[in-house]
Every structure is written in C-alpha cells, then in structure tokens.
C-alpha positions as CSV (number, residue, x, y, z in Angstrom):
1,M,-8.9,40.3,-88.1
2,F,-10.9,43.3,-87.2
3,G,-10.2,47.0,-87.5
4,L,-11.3,49.6,-84.9
5,L,-11.3,53.3,-85.1
6,I,-11.0,55.0,-81.7
7,N,-9.9,58.4,-80.6
8,D,-7.3,59.3,-78.0
9,K,-9.8,59.6,-75.2
10,E,-11.1,56.2,-75.9
11,V,-7.6,54.7,-76.1
12,K,-6.9,56.1,-72.6
13,E,-10.1,54.7,-71.3
14,I,-9.3,51.2,-72.7
15,E,-5.8,51.5,-71.3
16,Y,-7.2,52.4,-67.9
17,L,-9.7,49.5,-67.8
18,I,-7.1,46.9,-68.9
19,K,-4.5,48.2,-66.3
20,R,-7.1,48.1,-63.6
21,E,-8.0,44.5,-64.4
22,M,-4.4,43.4,-64.6
23,D,-3.7,45.0,-61.2
24,E,-6.6,43.1,-59.8
25,I,-5.3,39.8,-61.1
26,L,-1.8,40.5,-59.8
27,F,-3.2,41.3,-56.4
28,D,-5.3,38.1,-56.4
29,L,-2.3,35.9,-57.5
30,K,-0.6,36.8,-54.2
31,D,-3.5,35.4,-52.2
32,E,-2.4,32.0,-50.9
33,R,-6.0,30.9,-50.3
34,I,-6.7,30.7,-54.1
35,D,-6.2,27.3,-55.6
36,H,-3.3,26.8,-58.1
37,I,-5.8,25.8,-60.9
38,V,-7.7,29.0,-60.5
39,K,-4.4,30.9,-60.5
40,R,-3.4,29.3,-63.7
41,A,-6.6,30.5,-65.3
42,M,-6.0,34.0,-63.9
43,E,-2.5,33.9,-65.4
44,E,-4.0,33.0,-68.8
45,R,-6.4,35.9,-68.5
46,Y,-3.6,38.2,-67.6
47,K,-1.7,37.2,-70.8
48,I,-4.7,37.9,-72.9
49,L,-5.2,41.3,-71.3
50,F,-1.5,42.1,-71.7
51,S,-1.6,41.3,-75.4
52,L,-4.5,43.8,-75.7
53,F,-2.7,46.3,-73.5
54,R,0.3,46.2,-75.8
55,R,-1.8,47.4,-78.7
56,V,-2.9,50.7,-76.9
57,A,-0.2,51.5,-74.4
58,S,3.2,53.0,-74.7
59,H,6.3,50.8,-74.5
60,H,7.1,52.4,-71.1
61,E,3.7,51.5,-69.7
62,C,4.0,47.9,-71.1
63,L,7.3,47.4,-69.3
64,K,5.5,48.0,-66.0
65,Y,3.1,45.2,-66.6
66,M,5.3,42.6,-68.1
67,W,5.0,39.2,-66.5
68,K,7.8,38.3,-64.1
69,D,9.1,34.8,-63.6
70,K,9.7,33.4,-60.1
71,K,13.2,34.9,-60.0
72,G,11.9,38.4,-60.8
73,R,13.0,38.5,-64.4
74,K,10.6,40.0,-66.9
75,K,9.3,37.5,-69.5
76,H,8.2,38.4,-73.0
77,M,4.7,37.2,-73.9
C-alpha cells in the first residue's frame, strides 16, 4: 500500500481527469461499431478508474458515475 499527500487543488485536478476519462469510456461504450471484447476491456478500465475516483470524490459525485446494469439500476463496485 502506498500513501500520498496531496493538497485540495491537486485532488480537484485528479477528480477532473478521472471524470473526463470515465465520461469518454461511457461515450465509447454506446458506439455499436466497437467489438464486445474491446467494450469488456473498457468496462474493466472504468471499474478501476471508478475505484480511484471513490478515493478523491464526494459521495454525491460518486453516485453520478456508478455503473448501471442493463435495466438502469446502479450497481456497487
């Protein structure tokens, strides 16, 4: 396990970068031209990013980016 000391400005920057990357993945997952194997890898990357995001973001922000199943229900990761 690693420890990291960062200030509030750096936390906001990390939060912004992770949100931007997750938004990009969510957008690409809607593209029907992308193969399902590639989408599965993208989903795995999203899960990793979300676990990092939970460490720096507020609970309210995390709720916005929780993974939804096919029926639209939010799943815990």
